[in-house]
N, C-alpha and C positions, 0 to 999 in steps of 0.2 A: 504493500500500500504506500509506503514511503516513496518508492520510485514512481508510482503512478502519480502522486502529487507533484513530484519534481518535473515529470514529463508533461504535465497538463498545462503548465503556464510558465513563461520565462520569469526568472527571478525568484521562484518559489524555493525555499530551503526547508528541509525537514530533518528533525532530530528524533530518533526513537528513544524512548525512555529505556535505559539499560535494564531496569528492574521490572518493566512492564511493556511487553511488545505490542500491547493494544492501546498504548497511549503515545500520540505523536505531538510534537511541538512544531507547528507550521507557521512560517513567516513569509509574508509577501511585502513587496516594496510599498511604503506608505501606509502600512497597516500594523496594528499591534499584533504581536504573536498570538496564535490561537492554540489552545490545548484541545486536540481532537481525540476523542475516545471511541474506540471501534467495537464496543460491546454489542451494540445493536446490529451492526453489520455482520459480526461473527455469528450471531444468533440466526440472522436471515440466511446466511450462506450455509449453515449447518442443516437447514431444512429446504434447500433448493438444489437444482441441478447445477453442474459446473458452468454451463452456458448462462443460466440465469444469475448465478453468483457473479460471474465476470461482468455482466451487464449492470448488475446492482452496484458493483464496485466503481464502475465508470461513472454512473449517475451520482453516486455518493461523492466522488471527488469533484465533479462539476458543480454540484449543489453547494458543497462546502466552500469551495473557492469563490462562489458567487454570493455567499452570504454578505449582507450589509455589514459595515464596520461595527455596528452595535447589534448583536444578535437579538432577535425578537422571540420572547417566550410568553406563555400565558400560565395562569395559576394551575390549570388542569394538568399541566405537564409535570408538576412537581412530584418527585419521588425521593425515597431514601435508599441509598446503596451502601453496601458493606465493603470496606476495604481494610487491608492489613497495614501494619506499621511501616513497612518499606514503602508502600505507595504513599502513605500520608507524609512520610519524611521527604519523598520526592516533591510532592505538592508544596510543602513548606519551603523547599529549597528554590522553587521557581515562582512562588507567589508570596505576597505579604500584605499585611494590613487589610484594607477593604477588598482586596482581590482574593484573600484566603477564603475558601468555602466554609459554610456553616457546618460544623461537625460536632459529634459527641462520642465519647468512648463507650463501648458496650462490653469491652473485655480488656485484658491487660495489653493486647496488641491488635485489637479490632476496633474500628471506628465506623459509625454511621454518618454518612455525608448527604447533605441535601443536594439534589441534582435535578435538572430538567431532562426528562426522557422524551426526546423529540422523535419524529419519524426517521430522522437521519442519524442521530448520534445522541450521546449522553453528555450533558454539559454541567460541570460543577457550579453551584450557585453561591455566590458571595453575598455579603450584606448589601453591596451596591446593586447587584442584579435583583435581589429580592425587593429592594426599595423601588425599582422600576415597575414592580408588580403591585406596589402599594402595601408591601408587607415588611415588618421588621424581622430580625432573625428568629425570634421566638415564634412569631406567627407563621413564618415560612416553614420552620421545623414542624410545627403542629399540623399544618395543612399537608405537607409532604408525607408525614407519618400516617395521617388518616387515609390519604389516597393510596398509599402503598399497601396498607393493611387490607384495604378493600379489594385488592387484586390477588391476595395471597390465600393459600389454603389454611385451614385451621391447624393448630398444633396437634401433635399426636395425642391420643388418649392413653391413659395408664394401661388399660386392657390391651390395646393394640401393641404397645411397646413390650409388654410382657409376653406377647405371643411371637413377635418377630421384629427385626429391624425395620425402620421406616425410611424410605428414600423419596425425596422430592427431586425429581429429575426432569430437565427440560422445562422447568417452570420459571418464566422470566422473573428475575429479582427474588428468587427463592431464598437467597442468602439473607434477605431482610427479615426472615422469620426470627433470626437471632435477636432482633431489636426488642421483642416482647419480653423484657426481663421479668416482670411480675408473673406472666404466664409460665415461663420456664422455671421460675422459683417454685411455683405451686406443683408443677410436674416433677421437678427434682425432689421436692419434699415427699411426694407420694411414691416415687419410684425408688429413691434411695441414692447413695453416693456413687453407684456404678453407671449412672446415666452419662452419656457422652455424645458429642456431635462433631462432625467434620464439615468444612465448607470450602471445598477446593475450587469452586466456581460460582459465579453469580446464580447459575441455574441448577446447582447441585448441592443438596444438603443431605447428609446421612445421619440418622439418629438411632441409637441403640444402647444397650447396656453391656458392660463387660468390666469385671474387676481388674485391679492392677495385677501385674504379673508378667510372666514371659510371653504369653499369648497376646496380651495387650501391647507389649513392647513391639512385637512383630507386626501387629496391626498398624501401629504408629509409623513404622518404617514403610509399610505399604502405602500409607497416605502420602508420605513425602514423595514417593515414586509417582503416585497418581497426580500429585500437584505439578510435577515436572512435565507431565504430558499435556497440561492445559495451556491454551493460548494465553489466558490470564488466570493465574491461580490467586484466589483470594487469600488463602492461608494453607501452609503445609502442616499445620498443627492439629492436634486432637484436643478438644476442650471438655472440661467438666464445669458444671455450674457451681460456683463457690462464692460465698459472701456477696451475693446479689449481682454477680457478673460472670462472664466467661473467663476461665483461667486455663492456661495451657496445662495439659496433663503431662506431668514429668515423671 
């Protein structure tokens, strides 16, 4: 995708985030740099033919480079996405102040970030961008959270988890299920300390129970390998719910 952007228009330069191949930094003459997130494009291509995917990529590049200097969003597009510490560290290294997106920690290395989920891409929402929608950061967070929850499945039941692992696969923004800290607290209290989750991708969350031990250590190693196979891995870690938030199972 980086080369597609470079070839599409003279003077375009692209930097790929070394920690996240689905995040590009695109610069055009006379314009502020754009952070382009390819989550939506990846999801579309994973459910289309190679020819349709190629066509979608071409259209994506054309539409992105044709965006007005100040992107236009609306309130209905606000969502909350989950990202790991490496991603957040990268965002903080490239943005500051009013350009830093609104975010809240949900785990020791997991963050919930307000974003605009458009038809073409996912754009992180800063306080300045939220003000353009007539919202302050708290209002933007509340609205994004409500609209995200409306698109998600319900948390697993105690009975279902005691019967078998639960997998949320190919469900857009499934990782945002981890934001419901009160809900997970109740589930964890009912299930016990062996509850764990993994979140290797935006659209893949695995929930099950397993005690600490050799088998669990082997499972954690497998999750790391799974993470390495993802275009964008949210986290290579396995999490237990402890003290009101997600903690890395060590």
